C-alpha positions in Angstrom: -25.7 0.9 13.6 -29.3 2.1 14.0 -32.2 -0.1 13.2 -33.1 -0.8 9.6 -35.8 1.6 8.1 -37.5 1.7 4.7 -35.6 3.5 2.1 -37.7 5.9 0.0 -38.0 5.1 -3.7 -36.3 1.7 -3.3 -37.5 -1.7 -2.5 -35.1 -2.0 0.6 -34.5 -1.2 4.1 -31.3 0.5 5.2 -29.3 1.5 8.3 -26.4 3.9 8.3 -23.6 5.2 10.6 -19.8 5.4 10.8 -17.2 2.7 11.1 -13.4 3.2 11.2 -13.9 6.8 10.2 -15.9 6.1 7.1 -19.6 6.5 6.4 -21.5 3.3 6.2 -24.8 2.4 4.5 -26.3 -1.0 4.9 -29.0 -1.9 2.4 -31.2 -5.0 2.6 -33.4 -5.6 -0.4 -37.0 -6.4 0.5 -37.7 -8.1 -2.8 -37.0 -11.7 -3.9 -33.3 -12.5 -3.7 -33.4 -13.1 -7.5 -34.5 -9.4 -8.1 -32.1 -7.9 -5.5 -30.3 -5.8 -8.1 -33.4 -3.4 -8.3 -32.2 -2.0 -5.0 -28.7 -1.2 -6.5 -30.3 0.2 -9.7 -32.4 2.6 -7.6 -29.7 3.7 -5.3 -26.7 4.1 -7.5 -27.5 7.6 -8.5 -27.8 8.7 -4.8 -24.6 7.2 -3.5 -21.4 9.2 -3.6 -18.9 8.0 -6.3 -16.2 7.3 -3.8 -18.4 5.0 -1.7 -17.3 1.4 -1.1 -20.0 -0.8 -2.4 -20.0 -4.2 -0.5 -22.2 -7.1 -1.7 -22.5 -9.5 1.1 -24.0 -13.0 0.2 -24.2 -16.6 1.2 -21.8 -19.1 -0.5 -22.6 -22.7 -0.7 -19.1 -23.6 -1.5 -17.6 -22.2 1.6 -17.9 -24.1 5.1 -20.5 -22.8 7.5 -18.8 -20.2 9.7 -16.2 -19.0 7.1 -16.0 -15.7 5.4 -13.9 -14.6 2.2 -13.6 -11.3 0.5 -12.9 -10.7 -3.2 -12.5 -7.6 -5.2 -13.9 -9.1 -8.4 -15.5 -12.2 -9.7 -18.5 -13.9 -11.5 -21.9 -14.5 -10.0 -21.0 -18.2 -9.5 -24.4 -19.4 -10.2 -25.9 -17.3 -7.4 -29.1 -15.7 -8.9 -29.0 -12.8 -6.3 -25.5 -11.9 -7.1 -26.3 -12.2 -10.9 -29.2 -9.7 -10.4 -26.9 -7.2 -8.6 -24.0 -7.5 -11.1 -26.4 -7.0 -13.9 -28.0 -4.0 -12.4 -24.7 -2.4 -11.2 -23.1 -2.2 -14.7 -19.6 -0.8 -14.2 -20.0 -0.1 -10.5 -17.3 -1.9 -8.6 -18.3 -4.1 -5.7 -16.2 -5.7 -3.1 -17.7 -9.2 -2.5 -18.2 -10.6 1.1 -18.9 -14.2 0.9 -20.4 -15.9 4.0 -20.1 -19.6 4.1 -23.3 -21.6 4.5 -22.1 -24.9 3.1 -22.8 -28.0 5.1 -23.0 -31.7 4.8 -26.6 -31.3 5.7 -27.4 -30.0 2.1 -27.4 -33.7 0.8 -30.5 -34.2 3.0 -32.6 -31.8 0.9 -34.2 -32.4 -2.5 -33.0 -29.0 -3.9 -30.4 -26.3 -3.0 -33.3 -23.9 -2.5 -34.9 -26.2 0.1 -31.6 -26.3 1.9 -30.9 -22.5 1.8 -34.5 -21.8 3.0 -34.3 -24.3 5.9 -33.5 -22.9 9.4 -30.1 -23.5 10.8 -29.8 -26.5 13.3 -29.1 -25.6 16.8 -25.4 -26.8 16.6 -24.9 -24.7 13.5 -25.8 -21.3 15.0 -22.4 -21.2 16.9 -20.5 -21.6 13.6 -22.7 -19.0 12.1 -22.0 -16.5 14.9 -18.2 -17.1 14.2 -18.7 -15.8 10.6 -19.4 -12.1 11.7 -16.2 -11.2 13.4 -14.4 -12.7 10.5 -16.4 -10.8 8.0 -15.8 -7.4 10.1 -12.2 -8.0 9.8 -12.3 -8.6 6.0 -14.4 -5.5 5.6 -12.1 -3.3 7.6 -9.1 -4.6 5.6 -11.0 -3.8 2.4 -11.9 -0.3 3.6 -8.3 0.5 4.5 -6.9 -0.9 1.2 -9.5 1.4 -0.7 -8.6 4.3 1.4 -4.9 3.7 0.7 -5.4 3.2 -3.0 -7.4 6.4 -3.3 -4.8 8.3 -1.3 -2.1 7.1 -3.6 -4.2 8.0 -6.6 -4.9 11.5 -5.1 -1.0 11.9 -4.8 -0.5 10.8 -8.4 -3.2 13.1 -9.7 -1.5 16.0 -7.8 1.9 15.2 -9.2 0.4 15.1 -12.7 -1.2 18.4 -12.1 2.0 19.9 -11.0 4.0 18.5 -13.9 1.4 19.7 -16.4 1.5 23.2 -14.7 5.2 23.3 -14.8 5.3 22.2 -18.5 2.8 24.8 -19.4 4.8 27.5 -17.6 8.0 26.3 -19.4 6.2 26.4 -22.8 4.9 29.9 -22.0 8.4 31.0 -21.1 9.9 29.5 -24.2 7.1 31.3 -26.4 7.9 34.5 -24.6 11.5 34.3 -25.4 10.9 33.8 -29.1 8.8 36.9 -29.3 
């Protein structure tokens, strides 16, 4: 994808392109993590309704180097996720959790101090392993969404046909009574 550039009317930078035949837009809020939902609120009116929204965030409860995807869930005490979910309303998000948990966190006075500290040299290898895993999870989520939408499209078409045939049958019955 191209480099991130400022998004007009939003406190975020973005990059866009195509992946696996689907349009992709990545947004990085430029505000405090705790206020990151403001970017979602500013963008939700401009993104097509069939877009796959992905919320990627760090997760202290997952080991460093791991990744996990979820369709639903709570904020799990993560203030940035809380902000996004509050701003999103009923907008569905796929959650991509990136593990940052480490035994090293006990060496810090607070979780915030741990999260803001740079990774140790030996941790960067584990961190790099996260991204191919995250890509596989996202591709799986995109394929599942595409299949679900395709199935819904088929159901909608069958429903339209059934309704049209029922209407034709009703008209024919009324014409027979006249």
